[in-house]
C-alpha positions, 0 to 999 in steps of 0.5 A, spaced: 482 835 250 476 836 255 481 837 261 484 842 257 477 846 255 475 846 263 482 849 265 482 854 259 474 856 262 476 857 269 482 861 267 478 866 263 473 867 268 478 868 274 482 874 270 480 881 271 475 883 265 478 889 262 475 894 258 477 894 250 475 901 250 478 904 256 474 910 256 467 911 260 462 912 256 454 915 257 449 913 251 449 911 245 453 915 239 449 915 233 448 920 227 442 921 231 444 923 238 445 932 237 450 933 243 457 929 243 459 931 249 467 930 251 469 930 258 477 931 259 478 930 266 483 928 272 481 924 277 485 928 283 482 935 280 476 937 286 472 940 280 472 935 276 469 931 282 464 937 283 462 936 275 462 929 277 458 929 282 453 935 282 453 936 275 453 929 271 446 925 273 442 931 271 446 931 264 445 923 263 438 923 265 436 929 261 440 928 255 443 922 256 436 918 257 433 922 251 437 919 247 439 927 246 446 926 248 452 922 248 457 923 253 464 920 254 470 921 259 477 922 257 484 922 262 487 928 262 491 927 268 494 932 272 500 929 277 502 922 279 495 921 283 491 921 278 495 918 273 495 911 278 487 912 279 486 912 271 491 906 270 487 902 275 480 905 272 483 901 265 482 894 269 474 894 270 470 892 265 465 898 262 460 898 266 464 898 272 469 903 270 462 908 271 461 906 278 470 906 279 469 914 277 464 914 282 467 912 288 474 915 286 470 922 285 466 922 292 472 919 296 478 923 293 479 927 299 481 920 302 484 916 296 488 922 294 491 925 301 497 921 300 504 922 302 507 917 299 506 913 293 505 907 297 500 910 302 496 912 295 497 905 292 494 903 299 488 908 299 486 906 291 487 899 293 482 900 299 477 902 294 479 897 288 478 891 293 471 893 295 469 892 288 472 885 287 480 886 284 485 883 288 491 885 290 495 882 286 491 884 281 491 892 283 498 892 283 498 889 276 494 895 273 499 900 277 504 897 272 501 897 266 505 901 261 500 899 255 495 902 260 500 908 263 501 910 255 494 910 253 492 915 259 498 920 257 497 918 250 490 921 251 492 927 255 497 928 249 492 928 244 487 933 248 492 938 248 494 938 241 487 937 238 483 942 243 489 946 246 487 944 253 490 945 259 486 944 265 481 940 267 475 939 267 475 941 260 468 940 256 469 939 248 461 939 246 459 938 238 467 939 238 468 945 241 470 948 247 466 949 252 468 956 256 462 957 261 460 954 268 457 948 270 452 951 271 450 954 265 451 948 261 443 947 260 442 953 257 449 952 252 446 945 250 438 948 249 442 952 245 444 947 240 438 943 239 
């Protein structure tokens, strides 16, 4: 019995830690949170990368860290590259997913310049390998139909509920934000 327990523990430790909610979040959602932001993003979208790299850190610092805002990232793949990249994201625990998003957006022009599906997978695998995801686990993530379904369902839900048809799209307190990135803070301040 003791050997079985030991084997199970070793097996559980060696498996990749998949996130349960499959969604990257910043902050804590509570009744006291005044601003709830949903970001619908495609991992291959250059404007999504710009939002993530240039504007998100400031929103986190000013509003999330002060417990005024809560941010959720939702998948909205525009092409096969972003679908596969989003599937792979689901293979990481929540905190590692944040780091994965940072790496994907910072290196977007490198991994997304692939000419073939094989090259795309190789480019993404290089990023995930540096994060501790073995090639076998990476391939399992890419083939995982449940992850694929979750990513695609996120897009379908966004189209149905909010009429989203491009990325990035921000839903702030359940209303589609139509302004520029530069004016997000002005919009948020009006809501406070």
